[in-house]
N, C-alpha and C positions, 0 to 999 in steps of 0.2 A: 670115259667113266661118266654114267649120271647120275645127279642125285634128285629123288622126290620128296616133297614137302605135303605132308598129308594132316590130317583132322585138326584142321587148324581154329583155331578160338586165339581170341583178342578182344581187349578193351579197346575204345573209341581213344586211343591216344595215340597220336603220330609216332612220339619219344618211345612208347614200348614195344610197335610196333617197327620200328627201326630197329631198338634191342636185338627182338626177336628174329627179323630177316637179316642182320647183320653176323649175328651168331650163326646162325643156318650156311651163309655164307660163307665165315672162317671154317667152318667145317668143312664144307663140302673141298673148297679149296686147297682145305690140308691133304686131303684125298685125293687130289689132281681131279677132282671131275672138271669138268667140260662144259656140263649142262646143269642147270637148275629147274625143275619142272616141279610147279605146285597150283592149286593146290593136286595131290594126287594118291590117292588111296583110292584102292577100286570093291575095299570092301565095306566099305560106310560111306562117307562122304565124302566121295571122289572129284567133285566140282565145286564150285562154289557158284549159284546161281545169280542170273541179271536178272531175274524177275522170280520172284520170290510169290506169285500170284496166281501163279500158273504153274503149279511144281505139278510131280506125276508120283504117282503111289510110291513110296516109302522117300521121296527125296526129299532133303533136309531145307530147312527155312535157315538161310544163314543171314547177319547181320547186313543190312545195306551197305555198310561200307570198308567189306572186308575185301571190296575190287580193287576198290583205292587204297587200299593198304599195298597190296600187291604190284599194281602199276607202280605207284610213288616208290617203292623198293624193287625197283629193276625187271620185274616181269610182263610179261606180256601178252595177250591171246592169239594162241597160236592155232587155237580150231573151236567149233563149237555145235551143239545139236540141241536141237528142240524135238522134247515129247510132249506126250498130247493124249486124253482119253475120245475116244470119238463117241459123244454120246447121244447120235442119230445114225446108230448100227440098226440095221433093221435083220431080227434072224426069225426066221419061221419054224416055230418047233413042231409044226403039222406036219409038214415038209419030209416025208420017210425016204425019199431018196438022196437025202444025204450022209 
């Protein structure tokens, strides 16, 4: 079984993040979960960006310390992706062959 942790929010205090992750871990262990994945919420903020300056449309700007809190509480990056806007696209609206 896998547990996912999503819609993450926390203040910038180690002890508060630790309490949050400890509680989530205890709940996951009680249900015999083998894995914890986070942040994972596909309908909203499903990832924590490592670059709040190059966000794609609808991506949320997260607190800079969120990545650190996840790492310090046993999470590691298992995947990444890059999204961007092509600002140099050429569209010929007069071309009738499209």
